[in-house]
GUNU-144543 format. One record per residue (C-alpha): chain; residue number from 0; x negated, y, z; residue in one letter. Coordinates in pm, 1 decimal. Each point is the difference from the previous one (the first is absolute). Layout:
<A,NUM,<X,Y,Z>,A>,
...
END
This chain:
<A,0,<-6556.8,2107.2,1282.4>,M>,
<A,1,<82.8,300.1,-220.2>,L>,
<A,2,<265.9,245.9,114.6>,K>,
<A,3,<191.7,184.3,-274.5>,I>,
<A,4,<201.4,303.4,108.3>,I>,
<A,5,<284.2,118.2,-223.1>,L>,
<A,6,<59.8,370.0,49.5>,Q>,
<A,7,<358.2,114.8,50.1>,D>,
<A,8,<7.7,364.7,-100.8>,G>,
<A,9,<361.7,61.5,102.9>,K>,
<A,10,<18.6,277.7,258.1>,E>,
<A,11,<199.2,-70.6,315.3>,I>,
<A,12,<236.9,280.7,87.4>,Q>,
<A,13,<-0.8,228.5,189.4>,P>,
<A,14,<-377.9,-44.9,42.7>,F>,
<A,15,<-86.5,62.9,-367.2>,C>,
<A,16,<-277.6,-257.6,-2.8>,E>,
<A,17,<-34.0,-373.4,-72.0>,P>,
<A,18,<68.4,-258.3,269.0>,A>,
<A,19,<-367.4,-99.0,21.8>,R>,
<A,20,<-83.8,341.8,153.9>,E>,
<A,21,<269.7,-14.7,269.2>,L>,
<A,22,<-82.1,-112.6,352.0>,R>,
<A,23,<159.4,-323.5,115.7>,I>,
<A,24,<-78.3,-106.9,357.3>,Q>,
<A,25,<-221.1,312.0,18.0>,N>,
<A,26,<-227.8,-121.1,-281.5>,T>,
<A,27,<4.4,102.9,-366.8>,P>,
<A,28,<172.0,-280.5,-187.6>,L>,
<A,29,<-294.4,-58.0,-234.6>,W>,
<A,30,<-233.8,-38.0,298.0>,L>,
<A,31,<242.2,-230.7,182.0>,H>,
<A,32,<8.7,-225.4,-305.8>,Q>,
<A,33,<-379.1,1.7,-31.0>,R>,
<A,34,<-51.5,-85.3,368.3>,N>,
<A,35,<234.1,-301.0,-11.1>,L>,
<A,36,<-136.6,-137.1,-327.6>,L>,
<A,37,<-364.0,49.4,101.1>,G>,
<A,38,<-54.0,-358.4,128.6>,P>,
<A,39,<130.5,-149.4,-326.7>,Y>,
<A,40,<-175.9,205.8,-268.8>,V>,
<A,41,<-354.8,98.7,-92.3>,S>,
<A,42,<65.4,265.0,-265.8>,R>,
<A,43,<287.0,205.4,-140.6>,E>,
<A,44,<126.4,155.4,-321.2>,L>,
<A,45,<261.3,274.7,-20.6>,E>,
<A,46,<221.5,33.4,-307.7>,L>,
<A,47,<206.7,301.1,-99.8>,K>,
<A,48,<358.6,-40.7,-114.5>,E>,
<A,49,<12.0,-165.9,-340.7>,G>,
<A,50,<-349.7,-150.2,12.2>,E>,
<A,51,<-25.2,-370.8,-79.0>,R>,
<A,52,<-126.2,-256.5,247.7>,L>,
<A,53,<-360.9,-98.9,-68.9>,P>,
<A,54,<-83.1,-343.1,-140.2>,Q>,
<A,55,<-211.3,-157.4,273.8>,V>,
<A,56,<-51.1,-358.5,104.3>,N>,
<A,57,<-0.4,22.9,378.7>,E>,
<A,58,<256.1,6.8,282.1>,P>,
<A,59,<191.0,328.2,11.5>,C>,
<A,60,<255.3,164.2,223.1>,I>,
<A,61,<203.3,266.5,-178.4>,V>,
<A,62,<239.6,244.6,164.5>,Y>,
<A,63,<170.0,333.5,-56.7>,R>,
<A,64,<-121.1,271.5,234.1>,D>,
<A,65,<345.7,93.8,133.7>,N>,
<A,66,<26.2,-324.6,201.3>,L>,
<A,67,<-15.7,-5.5,377.7>,F>,
<A,68,<-76.6,-342.1,147.9>,F>,
<A,69,<-138.5,-123.9,330.0>,D>,
<A,70,<-262.8,-262.5,82.5>,E>,
<A,71,<262.7,-261.4,85.9>,H>,
<A,72,<169.6,20.7,-340.3>,Y>,
<A,73,<-331.1,12.6,-185.6>,L>,
<A,74,<-131.0,-304.8,184.3>,Q>,
<A,75,<314.9,-200.6,-80.7>,A>,
<A,76,<-11.7,109.5,-366.0>,F>,
<A,77,<-368.1,-89.6,-44.2>,M>,
<A,78,<40.9,-336.6,173.0>,Q>,
<A,79,<293.8,-85.5,-226.4>,G>,
<A,80,<-195.5,110.6,-308.0>,A>,
<A,81,<-308.2,-206.0,91.6>,F>,
<A,82,<214.5,-309.1,65.8>,L>,
<A,83,<170.0,22.3,-339.5>,R>,
<A,84,<-321.0,72.4,-189.6>,G>,
<A,85,<204.3,176.0,-269.4>,K>,
<A,86,<79.1,355.5,-98.0>,A>,
<A,87,<271.5,129.2,233.0>,V>,
<A,88,<199.7,318.1,55.9>,R>,
<A,89,<151.1,120.3,327.2>,A>,
<A,90,<374.1,-58.5,12.6>,A>,
<A,91,<291.5,38.2,240.1>,F>,
<A,92,<320.9,-195.3,27.6>,R>,
<A,93,<304.3,215.9,-66.9>,A>,
<A,94,<138.9,-105.1,339.2>,D>,
<A,95,<-313.1,81.7,203.6>,D>,
<A,96,<160.9,232.1,260.5>,P>,
<A,97,<-296.5,236.7,48.3>,A>,
<A,98,<-52.9,37.4,-374.4>,F>,
<A,99,<368.4,34.9,-89.3>,Y>,
<A,100,<83.5,244.0,280.7>,E>,
<A,101,<-310.2,221.7,0.9>,H>,
<A,102,<-237.9,-48.4,-294.6>,A>,
<A,103,<239.7,-37.1,-294.2>,L>,
<A,104,<229.7,304.6,54.1>,P>,
<A,105,<-125.4,315.6,-177.5>,L>,
<A,106,<-282.6,-195.2,-166.1>,S>,
<A,107,<-96.5,-8.8,-368.6>,T>,
<A,108,<-304.0,-229.5,27.7>,S>,
<A,109,<142.4,-352.9,17.7>,Y>,
<A,110,<95.2,-217.5,-296.8>,I>,
<A,111,<296.5,-233.6,43.6>,Q>,
<A,112,<-41.6,-357.5,-123.1>,S>,
<A,113,<303.5,-217.0,77.2>,D>,
<A,114,<24.3,-12.7,380.7>,Q>,
<A,115,<-348.4,146.2,49.2>,L>,
<A,116,<-148.6,349.0,-4.6>,Y>,
<A,117,<-358.3,32.2,-123.2>,L>,
<A,118,<-248.9,247.3,151.2>,A>,
<A,119,<-315.8,139.5,-161.6>,D>,
<A,120,<-249.7,-225.4,178.0>,L>,
<A,121,<-171.7,-283.9,-189.5>,W>,
<A,122,<-272.1,-258.1,54.0>,Y>,
<A,123,<-184.6,-147.8,-298.4>,Y>,
<A,124,<-244.3,-284.2,71.0>,P>,
<A,125,<-166.6,29.9,-344.9>,N>,
<A,126,<56.0,363.1,-90.0>,G>,
<A,127,<311.9,172.1,-142.5>,P>,
<A,128,<167.6,-173.8,-287.3>,G>,
<A,129,<193.6,-295.8,132.8>,D>,
<A,130,<372.3,49.7,65.2>,E>,
<A,131,<49.8,42.7,374.3>,A>,
<A,132,<245.9,-214.3,195.1>,E>,
<A,133,<210.3,165.2,273.1>,P>,
<A,134,<-141.2,-55.8,347.7>,L>,
<A,135,<266.8,62.1,263.4>,V>,
<A,136,<-131.0,107.3,339.8>,V>,
<A,137,<269.3,12.2,266.9>,D>,
<A,138,<-13.0,328.2,191.1>,L>,
<A,139,<129.8,-185.9,308.3>,Q>,
<A,140,<257.1,265.7,84.5>,A>,
<A,141,<188.5,16.1,326.1>,Q>,
<A,142,<290.0,227.9,83.3>,E>,
<A,143,<-81.0,256.6,266.9>,I>,
<A,144,<219.1,287.8,118.5>,G>,
<A,145,<-154.3,333.2,82.7>,Y>,
<A,146,<244.9,150.8,245.9>,Y>,
<A,147,<345.3,-65.2,139.2>,R>,
<A,148,<262.8,223.5,-159.6>,V>,
<A,149,<379.7,26.4,-10.8>,P>,
<A,150,<169.9,-222.3,-254.5>,S>,
<A,151,<105.5,293.1,-221.9>,Y>,
<A,152,<-366.8,60.6,-86.3>,M>,
<A,153,<-17.1,-337.4,-175.2>,A>,
<A,154,<105.1,73.7,-358.0>,S>,
<A,155,<108.9,-241.1,-271.4>,Q>,
<A,156,<-367.1,-59.4,-86.7>,S>,
<A,157,<-54.2,-172.9,332.3>,G>,
<A,158,<-90.0,53.5,362.7>,D>,
<A,159,<-292.9,211.9,115.0>,L>,
<A,160,<-257.4,-275.2,-34.4>,V>,
<A,161,<-315.1,-62.7,-199.7>,F>,
<A,162,<-118.4,-317.4,-167.3>,Q>,
<A,163,<-350.7,8.8,144.1>,V>,
<A,164,<-257.7,-213.0,-186.7>,P>,
<A,165,<-297.0,-175.9,154.1>,L>,
<A,166,<-174.0,42.7,-337.1>,R>,
<A,167,<21.1,322.7,-197.9>,S>,
<A,168,<-8.5,94.3,-366.7>,L>,
<A,169,<186.2,294.3,-151.6>,I>,
<A,170,<-45.1,217.5,-308.6>,A>,
<A,171,<-5.3,370.4,84.4>,I>,
<A,172,<238.9,156.5,-254.3>,D>,
<A,173,<184.2,243.4,228.4>,S>,
<A,174,<-68.1,189.8,321.5>,W>,
<A,175,<246.8,-240.1,164.4>,V>,
<A,176,<-248.2,-280.8,-69.4>,H>,
<A,177,<-265.2,192.7,194.3>,V>,
<A,178,<242.3,5.2,292.5>,F>,
<A,179,<66.7,-374.0,-37.8>,I>,
<A,180,<-371.3,-83.3,-30.0>,A>,
<A,181,<-93.2,196.8,311.0>,D>,
<A,182,<297.8,-57.2,228.7>,A>,
<A,183,<154.4,-334.8,-97.5>,V>,
<A,184,<-282.3,-186.1,-175.9>,F>,
<A,185,<-256.2,165.3,229.2>,G>,
<A,186,<89.4,93.5,358.2>,Q>,
<A,187,<307.4,-221.6,34.8>,F>,
<A,188,<-187.8,-290.4,-157.0>,K>,
<A,189,<-286.7,44.9,244.8>,R>,
<A,190,<243.2,-26.7,289.5>,G>,
<A,191,<170.1,-304.1,-154.3>,A>,
<A,192,<-331.4,-180.7,-44.5>,R>,
<A,193,<-88.3,75.1,362.0>,F>,
<A,194,<329.7,-145.3,123.1>,E>,
<A,195,<-46.0,-308.0,-219.0>,K>,
<A,196,<-348.7,-60.6,139.5>,R>,
<A,197,<127.9,48.7,352.4>,L>,
<A,198,<271.4,-264.6,-48.1>,K>,
<A,199,<-221.5,-255.5,-173.0>,E>,
<A,200,<-322.6,35.8,199.0>,N>,
<A,201,<29.1,-51.7,379.5>,P>,
<A,202,<-374.6,56.8,35.7>,G>,
<A,203,<32.6,346.1,-153.6>,Y>,
<A,204,<288.1,78.2,234.2>,K>,
<A,205,<-214.0,-95.7,301.2>,L>,
<A,206,<-288.8,208.7,-134.9>,K>,
<A,207,<226.0,306.3,-26.9>,L>,
<A,208,<138.7,-53.4,349.0>,L>,
<A,209,<-347.6,-38.5,151.2>,A>,
<A,210,<-132.4,311.8,-174.4>,K>,
<A,211,<302.3,206.5,103.7>,A>,
<A,212,<-36.2,-110.5,363.4>,M>,
<A,213,<-374.6,73.8,-2.9>,F>,
<A,214,<58.4,348.9,-144.4>,E>,
<A,215,<302.4,68.6,224.3>,G>,
<A,216,<228.6,73.8,-294.9>,K>,
<A,217,<315.3,-131.8,-161.0>,Q>,
<A,218,<-62.6,-259.7,-270.2>,I>,
<A,219,<90.0,233.2,-287.1>,L>,
<A,220,<-242.0,263.7,136.5>,E>,
<A,221,<-307.6,-221.5,42.5>,C>,
<A,222,<-312.0,40.8,-213.8>,S>,
<A,223,<77.7,-314.8,-198.2>,E>,
<A,224,<296.6,176.9,-159.2>,L>,
<A,225,<-105.8,365.2,20.0>,V>,
<A,226,<-323.8,62.8,-189.8>,K>,
<A,227,<-155.9,338.0,81.9>,I>,
<A,228,<-292.9,150.9,-192.5>,G>,
<A,229,<-296.2,205.4,115.9>,R>,
<A,230,<-2.8,345.7,161.6>,N>,
<A,231,<372.3,1.5,79.5>,C>,
<A,232,<158.4,212.0,273.7>,I>,
<A,233,<325.2,-154.2,125.3>,I>,
<A,234,<197.3,137.4,296.0>,D>,
<A,235,<76.3,-263.4,268.8>,P>,
<A,236,<373.1,62.1,-35.3>,S>,
<A,237,<2.6,-103.7,-367.8>,V>,
<A,238,<193.1,-320.0,-81.2>,I>,
<A,239,<-135.2,-204.8,-291.4>,I>,
<A,240,<173.3,-326.4,-88.7>,H>,
<A,241,<-167.5,-234.7,-242.3>,G>,
<A,242,<-71.1,-127.7,-240.4>,P>,
<A,243,<-151.5,343.1,-59.2>,A>,
<A,244,<-322.9,140.8,-141.0>,V>,
<A,245,<-148.8,333.9,107.4>,I>,
<A,246,<-292.5,133.5,-206.5>,G>,
<A,247,<-309.7,198.4,98.0>,D>,
<A,248,<-4.3,354.0,144.2>,N>,
<A,249,<370.2,0.2,92.7>,V>,
<A,250,<143.9,223.3,272.0>,T>,
<A,251,<334.0,-104.8,153.6>,I>,
<A,252,<150.8,225.4,265.6>,N>,
<A,253,<240.7,-61.0,288.2>,A>,
<A,254,<342.5,-156.4,-47.6>,G>,
<A,255,<-65.0,-151.0,-342.8>,V>,
<A,256,<166.0,-333.2,-86.4>,V>,
<A,257,<-143.1,-212.7,-281.8>,I>,
<A,258,<164.2,-328.4,-103.2>,D>,
<A,259,<-152.2,-225.5,-270.2>,N>,
<A,260,<-173.9,275.8,-197.4>,C>,
<A,261,<-311.6,43.6,-208.2>,L>,
<A,262,<-178.8,321.2,100.9>,I>,
<A,263,<-294.3,112.8,-212.4>,G>,
<A,264,<-317.1,195.1,85.6>,N>,
<A,265,<-44.5,360.7,115.9>,N>,
<A,266,<361.4,45.4,108.0>,I>,
<A,267,<146.0,225.3,268.2>,S>,
<A,268,<329.8,-101.4,163.0>,I>,
<A,269,<146.8,253.1,243.7>,A>,
<A,270,<230.8,-43.2,299.3>,Q>,
<A,271,<319.3,-207.8,-13.0>,D>,
<A,272,<-39.6,-116.1,-359.7>,V>,
<A,273,<194.4,-319.6,-83.6>,Q>,
<A,274,<-137.8,-239.3,-263.8>,L>,
<A,275,<159.2,-331.3,-97.0>,M>,
<A,276,<-84.7,-239.7,-285.3>,L>,
<A,277,<-182.5,281.8,-179.3>,S>,
<A,278,<-328.0,59.8,-182.7>,V>,
<A,279,<-187.1,323.4,73.9>,V>,
<A,280,<-281.4,81.6,-241.4>,G>,
<A,281,<-345.3,139.0,73.1>,D>,
<A,282,<-20.5,361.6,110.4>,G>,
<A,283,<368.7,45.3,86.0>,C>,
<A,284,<129.2,228.4,275.0>,F>,
<A,285,<319.8,-64.0,196.9>,L>,
<A,286,<91.4,288.2,233.6>,P>,
<A,287,<216.9,-51.7,307.5>,F>,
<A,288,<335.9,-180.7,-20.1>,R>,
<A,289,<-23.9,-97.7,-364.4>,S>,
<A,290,<132.3,-347.9,-78.7>,A>,
<A,291,<-57.7,-262.9,-268.2>,L>,
<A,292,<205.4,-315.0,-50.2>,F>,
<A,293,<-108.9,-239.9,-276.2>,M>,
<A,294,<-173.1,290.3,-174.4>,T>,
<A,295,<-323.1,39.0,-193.7>,T>,
<A,296,<-220.2,308.7,24.7>,L>,
<A,297,<-284.5,5.9,-247.2>,M>,
<A,298,<-328.5,170.9,89.2>,D>,
<A,299,<-37.9,356.1,132.2>,N>,
<A,300,<370.7,65.9,53.3>,T>,
<A,301,<166.5,191.5,283.3>,T>,
<A,302,<349.9,-62.4,136.6>,V>,
<A,303,<83.7,291.9,228.5>,A>,
<A,304,<176.4,-5.6,335.9>,Q>,
<A,305,<357.1,-129.7,40.6>,N>,
<A,306,<5.9,-145.5,-350.9>,T>,
<A,307,<141.4,-349.9,-50.9>,C>,
<A,308,<-88.2,-220.7,-296.1>,L>,
<A,309,<176.4,-332.1,-49.1>,Q>,
<A,310,<-79.2,-259.2,-270.4>,M>,
<A,311,<-183.1,265.7,-200.7>,S>,
<A,312,<-328.2,43.3,-188.6>,V>,
<A,313,<-206.8,320.1,12.2>,I>,
<A,314,<-293.1,60.4,-233.9>,G>,
<A,315,<-346.3,129.7,79.6>,R>,
<A,316,<-96.3,354.7,96.9>,N>,
<A,317,<360.7,95.4,76.0>,T>,
<A,318,<151.5,216.5,273.7>,F>,
<A,319,<350.1,-71.9,135.0>,I>,
<A,320,<144.2,286.3,204.4>,G>,
<A,321,<147.1,-25.1,347.5>,S>,
<A,322,<357.2,-103.7,74.7>,G>,
<A,323,<57.9,-182.1,-329.1>,S>,
<A,324,<185.5,-329.6,-33.0>,T>,
<A,325,<-12.7,-263.0,-273.4>,W>,
<A,326,<336.4,-174.7,20.6>,T>,
<A,327,<30.3,-366.6,-98.2>,D>,
<A,328,<372.6,-80.8,-7.7>,F>,
<A,329,<288.6,108.0,-221.8>,N>,
<A,330,<294.4,124.5,207.8>,L>,
<A,331,<241.8,-127.7,-263.5>,L>,
<A,332,<-18.4,-375.3,-70.6>,P>,
<A,333,<-176.7,55.3,-331.6>,K>,
<A,334,<-304.6,-190.0,-127.1>,A>,
<A,335,<-324.3,195.1,31.1>,I>,
<A,336,<-166.8,56.1,-336.3>,R>,
<A,337,<-370.6,58.3,-63.0>,A>,
<A,338,<-228.1,47.8,-300.2>,R>,
<A,339,<-119.5,-320.2,-163.0>,N>,
<A,340,<-327.6,-53.3,-185.0>,G>,
<A,341,<140.9,167.7,-310.7>,A>,
<A,342,<120.7,305.7,195.1>,G>,
<A,343,<369.4,-91.3,-18.4>,D>,
<A,344,<237.3,-7.8,295.1>,L>,
<A,345,<122.1,-343.7,107.7>,E>,
<A,346,<109.9,-162.6,328.5>,P>,
<A,347,<-290.2,-36.4,242.0>,A>,
<A,348,<149.8,-317.5,152.9>,N>,
<A,349,<-46.2,148.8,346.4>,R>,
<A,350,<278.2,115.6,234.8>,P>,
<A,351,<-245.7,249.2,149.6>,A>,
<A,352,<-310.6,166.8,-144.0>,I>,
<A,353,<-168.9,336.2,39.7>,G>,
<A,354,<-166.2,228.6,-253.7>,G>,
<A,355,<-336.8,67.4,-156.5>,C>,
<A,356,<-233.8,298.8,-28.3>,V>,
<A,357,<-287.8,9.4,-246.6>,G>,
<A,358,<-356.4,122.8,41.5>,H>,
<A,359,<-105.9,353.7,92.1>,N>,
<A,360,<347.0,123.1,97.4>,C>,
<A,361,<86.5,276.4,245.7>,R>,
<A,362,<344.9,-51.7,152.1>,I>,
<A,363,<149.8,268.8,222.4>,G>,
<A,364,<178.4,-52.1,331.5>,S>,
<A,365,<353.6,-111.0,72.8>,G>,
<A,366,<85.8,-194.3,-314.9>,L>,
<A,367,<229.7,-302.3,-21.0>,I>,
<A,368,<-90.5,-244.4,-277.9>,I>,
<A,369,<267.6,-235.6,-131.8>,Y>,
<A,370,<-79.0,-372.8,-44.0>,P>,
<A,371,<-231.2,-104.0,-288.5>,A>,
<A,372,<-66.2,356.5,-119.9>,R>,
<A,373,<-346.6,87.8,-126.6>,M>,
<A,374,<-208.3,317.0,24.0>,I>,
<A,375,<-261.0,4.4,-273.1>,E>,
<A,376,<-371.2,61.5,50.7>,S>,
<A,377,<-120.2,363.3,29.9>,D>,
<A,378,<345.4,130.3,100.0>,V>,
<A,379,<29.8,282.6,251.8>,L>,
<A,380,<338.9,41.5,171.5>,L>,
<A,381,<83.4,298.1,218.3>,T>,
<A,382,<358.3,-34.1,129.9>,P>,
<A,383,<31.9,372.6,75.8>,V>,
<A,384,<-94.8,93.5,-356.0>,W>,
<A,385,<199.7,-261.6,-188.3>,S>,
<A,386,<294.8,-17.0,239.6>,G>,
<A,387,<-28.6,-378.8,11.2>,L>,
<A,388,<82.6,-182.8,320.1>,K>,
<A,389,<102.4,-339.9,-133.8>,A>,
<A,390,<-175.5,-169.7,-292.2>,I>,
<A,391,<262.0,-205.2,-185.9>,D>,
<A,392,<-196.5,-33.5,-325.8>,H>,
<A,393,<-353.0,-73.6,-116.3>,D>,
<A,394,<-228.2,304.6,17.2>,V>,
<A,395,<-235.6,28.3,-296.8>,H>,
<A,396,<-308.3,210.5,-53.1>,F>,
<A,397,<202.1,244.0,-212.1>,E>,
<A,398,<221.1,62.5,305.9>,D>,
<A,399,<-290.7,89.0,229.5>,S>,
<A,400,<42.0,332.7,180.2>,D>,
<A,401,<-360.1,98.2,-64.0>,H>,
<A,402,<95.0,89.8,-360.6>,H>,
<A,403,<205.7,290.6,138.5>,R>,
<A,404,<-236.7,119.2,269.3>,L>,
<A,405,<-230.6,297.7,-40.2>,K>,
<A,406,<-310.7,-196.4,95.0>,D>,
<A,407,<81.5,-308.2,-207.9>,A>,
<A,408,<-363.3,-41.1,-104.6>,S>,
<A,409,<-96.5,-80.3,360.2>,L>,
<A,410,<186.8,-331.1,-22.1>,H>,
<A,411,<-226.0,-244.1,-180.4>,Q>,
<A,412,<174.8,-260.1,-217.0>,T>,
<A,413,<-252.2,-275.1,-88.1>,P>,
<A,414,<264.9,-256.0,-105.3>,Y>,
<A,415,<184.5,217.5,-253.5>,H>,
<A,416,<-217.4,117.4,-282.9>,R>,
<A,417,<271.2,-95.3,-251.6>,N>,
<A,418,<343.1,12.3,170.4>,P>,
<A,419,<286.6,-178.9,-176.8>,I>,
<A,420,<360.7,116.9,16.0>,S>,
<A,421,<320.0,-200.0,-31.4>,G>,
<A,422,<129.6,-234.5,270.5>,H>,
<A,423,<316.1,-198.8,62.4>,E>,
<A,424,<216.4,176.2,255.4>,S>,
<A,425,<136.5,-151.8,318.9>,W>,
END
């Protein structure tokens, strides 16, 4: 089968690069797509924006390279396509809870057709040309809450719950979609699939119980649910609850608690760090008492001591100073707004969400970041110099403190060769 990749050149802010280059589940999106489609295809063709589909007479799968999907969705889509034997296009029902609540808000990628939304994923049994029929794949969402809170924290947009799918597909048009793909359609989904298997398969439940008893551990801590790579050093006092994956060459010191996380390779986690439903990329460093809740760290990033990140996304090669907090809740009962795929502010459809930092940033200590605010790639913030303590607006490259520092040339800015001014204000 031929695979045709449609390039999406739109840059995702604040990262200043296309979605295909961003890490989702600690893997570059383009590589994640290639790995999942490998069993179905034998060769590939990549088309730039505006290029026409080739005229070939063979089965083809065509997709835009800003799509994140998992093996469960892809398997259901391909099975449905093979059964029909016709050209089909991925579609969602307008009332699919996971799609409506999490994928559709802030997106610019889906096309509405009556009560369906069409995504940029096609299957052609005889090559491109035939008009594709919508193929609806149910995401099999289930409502799951993520912590118990007072009633006043449940805004008009709903309680603090997620519609967690057992199958995942989402177009990455905004940094919020990276958060959804990693936390909700990734880590939360992994836990939901584990619970489903546990309920439906008594044999699997007995296997878990036997392994936990043999290893002298609680069920959630046994090796069936906690996968640990090679050359890891883990203090005996560390608590790791699965499903969790720990990569190679990872050092985890005393007092650390990890709950349903994906930890990459070559990572150092210091004393008393708390990690929950988070993705930590390769080469990251977490000094003592830092905390992540439903947060993504891309590769080679440091979050310094006593810093708390909640429902946030941090780009690669970034330093976050000590004692900083990314808040996730508006004190006034006002809808949280975030940037959509076109860069405009609109409701994020979440009662609580954190913020986002781009690639290659240097963020000083002691900052408070308001919900859904972005700090663009290559920005350097020094609170003492700028006088900032609370970030209540997006911070763009033009606002970076390094422009006013004597040694500005020491701060390399690989993502901003041609900075653009002009942004909608909060």
